[in-house]
Structure formats: C-alpha cells, structure tokens
C-alpha positions as CSV (number, residue, x, y, z in Angstrom):
1,M,-7.8,-18.1,25.0
2,R,-8.0,-19.6,21.8
3,I,-6.5,-17.2,19.0
4,V,-6.4,-16.9,15.2
5,I,-3.9,-14.2,13.9
6,V,-4.3,-12.7,10.6
7,A,-1.6,-10.8,9.7
8,T,1.3,-10.3,6.9
9,G,3.2,-7.0,7.3
10,D,6.4,-7.2,9.2
11,V,4.9,-4.4,11.9
12,A,3.2,-7.6,13.5
13,L,6.3,-9.7,14.1
14,P,6.8,-8.4,17.7
15,T,2.8,-9.2,18.3
16,W,3.6,-12.6,17.1
17,D,6.5,-13.1,19.4
18,W,4.6,-11.7,22.1
19,L,1.7,-14.2,21.6
20,E,3.8,-17.4,21.6
21,G,4.8,-16.7,25.1
22,S,1.7,-15.0,26.6
23,G,-0.2,-18.2,27.5
24,H,-2.7,-18.0,25.0
25,E,-3.2,-20.5,22.4
26,I,-2.4,-19.7,18.8
27,L,-4.6,-21.6,16.5
28,A,-3.3,-20.7,13.5
29,L,-1.7,-17.9,11.5
30,V,-3.4,-16.8,8.4
31,T,-1.3,-14.9,5.9
32,Q,-1.0,-13.8,2.6
33,P,0.3,-16.0,-0.3
34,D,3.9,-16.2,-0.9
35,K,4.6,-13.6,-3.6
36,P,7.7,-12.9,-5.9
37,A,10.3,-10.5,-4.5
38,G,13.8,-8.9,-5.4
39,R,15.3,-8.7,-8.9
40,R,15.0,-12.4,-9.5
41,L,11.4,-12.4,-8.5
42,L,11.7,-15.4,-6.4
43,L,8.9,-16.6,-4.5
44,T,8.9,-15.4,-0.9
45,P,6.8,-16.1,2.1
46,P,6.0,-13.3,4.5
47,A,8.2,-13.2,7.3
48,I,5.6,-13.8,9.8
49,K,4.9,-17.3,8.3
50,L,8.5,-18.2,8.9
51,R,8.0,-17.4,12.5
52,A,4.9,-19.4,12.4
53,L,6.4,-22.5,10.8
54,A,9.3,-22.4,13.5
55,A,7.0,-22.5,16.3
56,Q,5.3,-25.6,14.2
57,A,1.9,-23.4,14.2
58,P,-0.5,-24.0,11.5
59,V,-0.3,-21.4,8.5
60,L,-3.2,-20.5,6.3
61,Q,-2.7,-18.8,3.0
62,P,-6.0,-18.5,1.3
63,E,-6.0,-16.2,-1.9
64,S,-9.1,-14.8,-0.5
65,L,-10.7,-14.9,2.7
66,R,-14.2,-14.3,1.1
67,T,-14.4,-17.7,-0.1
68,R,-16.6,-20.2,1.5
69,N,-13.8,-22.7,1.9
70,A,-11.6,-20.1,4.0
71,I,-14.3,-18.9,6.3
72,D,-15.2,-22.6,7.0
73,T,-11.8,-23.5,7.7
74,V,-11.0,-20.5,10.1
75,T,-14.9,-21.4,11.8
76,A,-13.7,-25.0,12.4
77,L,-10.7,-23.6,14.7
78,Q,-13.3,-22.5,17.2
79,P,-11.2,-19.2,17.9
80,D,-12.4,-17.0,21.0
81,V,-10.7,-14.0,19.3
82,I,-9.2,-13.2,16.1
83,I,-6.4,-10.5,16.1
84,V,-5.9,-8.7,12.7
85,M,-2.7,-6.6,11.9
86,A,-1.7,-5.4,8.5
87,Y,-3.0,-8.1,6.7
88,G,-3.9,-6.3,3.4
89,Q,-7.3,-7.7,2.5
90,I,-11.0,-6.2,3.5
91,L,-12.7,-8.7,5.7
92,T,-16.3,-9.8,5.3
93,S,-19.1,-9.7,7.9
94,R,-19.1,-13.5,7.7
95,F,-15.8,-13.4,8.7
96,L,-15.8,-11.0,11.6
97,E,-18.7,-13.1,13.3
98,I,-16.4,-16.2,13.6
99,P,-14.9,-15.7,16.8
100,R,-16.9,-16.5,20.4
101,I,-15.6,-13.2,21.8
102,A,-14.5,-10.7,19.4
103,C,-12.6,-9.7,16.0
104,I,-9.9,-7.1,16.6
105,N,-7.5,-5.1,14.9
106,L,-4.1,-3.3,15.7
107,H,-4.0,-0.2,13.4
108,A,-0.6,2.0,13.5
109,S,-2.4,5.3,14.0
110,L,-4.5,7.2,16.4
111,L,-8.0,6.5,15.0
112,P,-9.9,8.1,13.7
113,R,-6.8,9.9,12.5
114,F,-5.2,8.2,9.2
115,R,-7.4,5.2,8.5
116,G,-5.9,3.2,5.7
117,A,-2.7,1.9,4.7
118,A,-0.1,4.1,4.8
119,C,-1.2,5.4,8.2
120,I,2.6,5.3,9.6
121,Q,4.4,7.5,6.8
122,A,1.3,9.9,7.3
123,A,1.9,10.9,10.6
124,I,5.2,12.2,9.9
125,N,4.6,13.7,6.5
126,H,1.6,15.8,8.2
127,G,3.9,16.8,11.0
128,D,2.0,15.2,14.0
129,L,3.6,15.2,17.2
130,E,2.2,12.0,18.2
131,S,1.4,8.4,16.8
132,G,0.5,5.2,18.3
133,I,-1.3,1.9,18.3
134,S,-5.4,1.7,18.3
135,V,-6.9,-1.6,19.3
136,M,-10.6,-1.7,17.8
137,H,-13.5,-3.8,17.3
138,M,-13.6,-4.8,13.7
139,V,-16.5,-3.9,11.4
140,R,-17.3,-3.9,7.8
141,A,-16.0,-0.5,7.0
142,L,-12.3,0.4,6.8
143,D,-10.9,1.0,10.1
144,A,-14.1,2.3,11.4
145,G,-14.9,0.2,14.5
146,D,-15.2,1.2,18.3
147,V,-11.9,1.7,19.8
148,I,-10.8,-0.6,23.0
149,L,-7.8,1.5,23.8
150,Q,-4.8,3.4,22.4
151,K,-1.2,3.6,23.2
152,K,0.7,6.8,22.3
153,I,4.2,7.6,21.4
154,T,6.0,10.9,20.6
155,I,7.4,11.3,17.0
156,S,10.9,13.0,17.2
157,S,12.2,15.6,14.7
158,T,14.3,12.9,13.2
159,E,11.7,10.3,13.0
160,T,11.7,8.4,9.7
161,G,8.9,6.1,8.5
162,A,11.4,3.0,9.1
163,T,12.1,4.0,12.8
164,L,8.4,5.0,13.7
165,H,7.5,1.4,12.0
166,D,9.7,-0.2,14.4
167,R,8.8,1.6,17.4
168,L,5.0,1.0,16.8
169,A,5.8,-2.6,16.1
170,E,7.1,-2.9,19.6
171,L,4.3,-0.8,21.2
172,A,1.7,-3.2,19.5
173,P,2.0,-6.2,21.8
174,L,1.7,-3.9,25.0
175,A,-1.4,-2.8,23.5
176,L,-2.7,-6.3,22.8
177,A,-2.2,-7.6,26.2
178,E,-4.1,-5.0,28.0
179,S,-6.9,-5.4,25.3
180,L,-7.1,-9.3,25.8
181,E,-7.2,-9.0,29.5
182,Q,-10.3,-6.7,28.9
183,L,-11.8,-9.2,26.5
184,E,-11.4,-11.9,28.6
185,I,-13.4,-10.5,31.7
186,G,-15.7,-9.2,29.4
187,N,-15.2,-5.7,30.2
188,A,-13.5,-4.3,27.0
189,Q,-14.2,-0.8,26.0
190,R,-16.2,0.3,22.9
191,N,-15.3,4.2,22.4
192,P,-17.2,5.1,19.0
193,Q,-14.9,7.2,16.8
194,D,-15.5,10.8,15.8
195,P,-16.8,11.1,12.3
196,S,-15.7,14.5,12.3
197,Q,-11.9,13.7,13.2
198,V,-12.0,11.2,10.5
199,T,-9.0,11.4,7.9
200,Y,-8.0,8.7,5.4
201,I,-4.6,7.8,3.7
202,G,-4.4,5.3,0.8
203,K,-1.6,3.0,-0.1
204,L,1.8,4.5,-1.1
205,L,3.4,3.4,-4.5
206,R,6.8,3.6,-5.5
207,D,6.3,7.0,-7.9
208,D,4.5,8.5,-4.7
209,G,8.0,9.4,-3.7
210,L,8.5,12.0,-6.6
211,L,9.4,15.1,-4.9
212,D,7.9,18.2,-6.1
213,W,10.2,21.2,-5.4
214,N,7.3,23.9,-5.5
215,M,6.2,22.4,-1.9
216,S,8.0,24.3,0.9
217,A,11.3,23.3,2.2
218,E,9.7,22.1,5.7
219,S,7.0,20.2,4.0
220,L,9.7,18.3,1.6
221,E,12.1,17.6,4.5
222,R,9.1,15.9,6.6
223,R,8.3,13.8,3.5
224,I,11.8,12.7,2.8
225,R,11.9,11.2,6.5
226,A,8.5,9.8,6.1
227,Y,9.1,7.8,2.9
228,H,12.4,6.5,4.3
229,S,12.7,3.6,3.8
230,W,9.2,3.0,1.7
231,P,8.5,4.0,-1.0
232,G,11.8,6.3,-0.7
233,T,11.8,9.6,-2.2
234,F,13.5,10.8,-5.7
235,T,13.8,13.7,-8.2
236,H,14.4,13.7,-11.8
237,M,17.5,15.6,-12.9
238,A,17.4,17.9,-15.8
239,S,20.5,16.2,-17.2
240,G,18.4,13.1,-17.2
241,G,17.8,10.3,-14.9
242,R,16.2,9.8,-11.5
243,L,18.3,10.9,-8.2
244,K,17.4,9.3,-4.7
245,I,17.3,11.5,-2.0
246,F,17.7,10.4,1.6
247,P,17.5,11.5,5.0
248,F,18.6,13.8,6.7
249,T,18.1,17.0,4.9
250,K,18.4,20.5,6.7
251,V,15.9,23.6,6.1
252,V,17.8,26.3,5.1
253,S,17.4,30.0,3.7
254,A,18.0,30.7,0.3
255,S,15.9,33.4,-1.1
256,D,17.9,33.4,-4.4
257,L,17.0,29.8,-5.5
258,T,14.0,29.0,-7.6
259,P,12.4,25.7,-7.1
260,G,14.8,22.8,-8.2
261,Q,17.6,25.1,-8.7
262,T,20.8,24.0,-6.7
263,Q,23.9,25.9,-5.6
264,M,27.3,24.7,-3.5
265,S,27.5,26.3,-0.1
266,S,29.9,25.9,2.6
267,E,27.8,23.2,4.1
268,G,27.1,21.3,0.8
269,L,24.5,21.0,-1.9
270,V,21.3,23.3,-1.6
271,V,18.1,22.9,-3.5
272,G,15.6,25.6,-3.7
273,C,12.0,24.9,-2.8
274,G,8.6,26.6,-2.9
275,V,9.5,28.5,0.3
276,G,13.0,28.0,1.8
277,A,15.7,25.4,0.5
278,L,17.0,22.0,1.5
279,L,20.5,21.2,2.3
280,L,20.8,17.6,0.9
281,D,22.8,14.9,3.0
282,E,23.0,11.7,0.9
283,V,21.7,10.7,-2.6
284,Q,22.1,8.0,-5.1
285,A,21.9,8.3,-9.0
286,E,20.4,5.5,-11.2
287,G,23.2,2.8,-11.3
288,G,25.5,4.4,-8.8
289,K,26.3,4.3,-5.1
290,R,25.0,6.1,-2.1
291,M,27.0,8.9,-1.5
292,P,27.2,12.2,0.1
293,A,25.2,14.8,-1.8
294,I,28.3,17.4,-2.1
295,A,30.5,14.4,-3.7
296,F,27.7,13.7,-6.1
297,A,27.8,17.6,-7.0
298,H,31.3,17.8,-7.5
299,G,31.2,14.6,-9.9
300,Q,28.5,16.7,-11.8
301,R,31.1,19.5,-12.5
302,N,28.5,21.4,-9.8
303,E,26.0,21.6,-12.9
304,V,22.9,20.1,-11.2
305,R,19.5,21.0,-11.7
306,F,16.2,19.2,-10.5
307,L,13.0,19.2,-12.8
308,I,10.0,20.4,-10.9
309,G,7.7,17.1,-10.4
310,Q,7.4,15.2,-13.7
311,N,8.4,18.3,-16.0
C-alpha cells in the first residue's frame, strides 16, 4: 500500500525501520520542523527525519498541518493509509479524510486508559500491571477513535519510563503489521472505546518532576521510575538548590521520620514520606556529578533535609 507516515518522537523509529522493509511504499515522512536543542540551542532535526533522509524518502516539515498548502501537498501524494505516531499536533478533519482507506494512530497505552501525551509514564506512575500499543482509526477528538487492535506487555516492578518507552517502540511494528493486513483486505475491526473507562494524561513539563514527600513512599518510588529519563525527578534541599533523584529507590519502614527528613541507615540515606520512607540510590546536586546517595550525604556532613514540595 501507499503510505504516508506522520511522526516526530523517537518511539516511532522502530515503526519507520519496519516500514522500510515491509514492501509497502513510503510516499513521505511528515514530521515537526527542526528545533533548537542542547545548551547551545543548535537547530536539531527529529531523529526520524535522519532515517528518512538516509532512505532517500521525501520529508515534509510544515509548521502546521492545518494549512491548505500542507493538506494539498499530502493529498497530492494519494496515500492509501496515513500512519500517525507521536507527532505532536492535533489533526483536522480535512487531513484525516485524505487517505483512500484510513488514517490510523499508534498510541502507547491500552485505550481508553491514558489518552493524551504522557501515557507511557502514566502507566508506571499509576501502578498499572500492563501497557501496550493501541492502533485506532483517527477521529477529530483526542485519541477517541475506534480501536482496530491492541498488543499488550507486562510492566515489571523495575520498569522505568525509558525502558517502557523502548519496549513499546519495539512492539508498535507488530501491531502495525497486523493492522495493515486487516486494512488491506477490508476487515479491520472498529471497536468503540468505553466512555466510562476514559482517562486523560497531559503533557509533562520539567517542573512536574518535583517530588512531594507528603506522598506515600510507594507512590514516590513509582514516580521516580516513571519519570526517568523524562522529565526526571528532583527535590529542593533545605540548604538550598535542587537535588536530582534517580532510580532505583527502595521502600522501607521508618516511622520516626517526618516527610522530607533524612537519616543514615546501615544501607544508606533514607528519607521520610507521608507513609513509609525511601532508601535513595543515586542523586546529583546542581553543578555536581551523579553519585551514590550515601556518598552525597557524607559530603554534606550527614546534615541533609528535603523541603516538602515547593516550600
């Protein structure tokens, strides 16, 4: 089939690689414009753009797919199917009507759970035991289309946002291959999403990684894993400055510690939470190096206290 892929995020890279060798004809990649990145704010292309250029595939980078010029350009390609994954823009009804067969989306959650941007982190953060890839027919509403199929994986007790991202990225081509087979022969399923089960999760910003020590130790342990490596987690120290917190922390009992209070134990640095406590593994102070939490505490003369939230 003749395919246009609309994608920006790295989660779509294995899907691009599979499409290259699938026998389907890739008409073009539509991706976001190059953006400044890094400390020097150098103009940097999405990684998927580099894959497309290496394959000598046409690359389109409109500022918006809402414009008449962008819609006319994609329409002229006469795609059978448009595949959308982690693109980062809401598409118009006019755009969704372009392909001859369907416009489909690969979404990294088990819809209708976790519609929205930060679905991978949300599954870990909420303690879900499963996640997966949902392939759906696209509609104007956010992630609300009928589901063609889903592929599921188990979330391990040591899963991080980074590892789950990569596992779901590798799962996506399997879900896509089966979906394209169904679309090609005209028997793709249309399973409506249950409105009573819908949940939403918005885009994460860097400051969302601030830890609130009033939360339970179990919730914070999941959040530290979920937000690694984006947006990361951190706390404010009473002595000033931010301290990054890295996986893997361990839930322990320390009933005598108030939220944000720390103490040294035989295992390392423990911090009190709303319920229970966390044994920290690795930390990094502003301007410093990543190091074991116990080494950091010794460097602070064991006088470490974390502020609760932004207080």
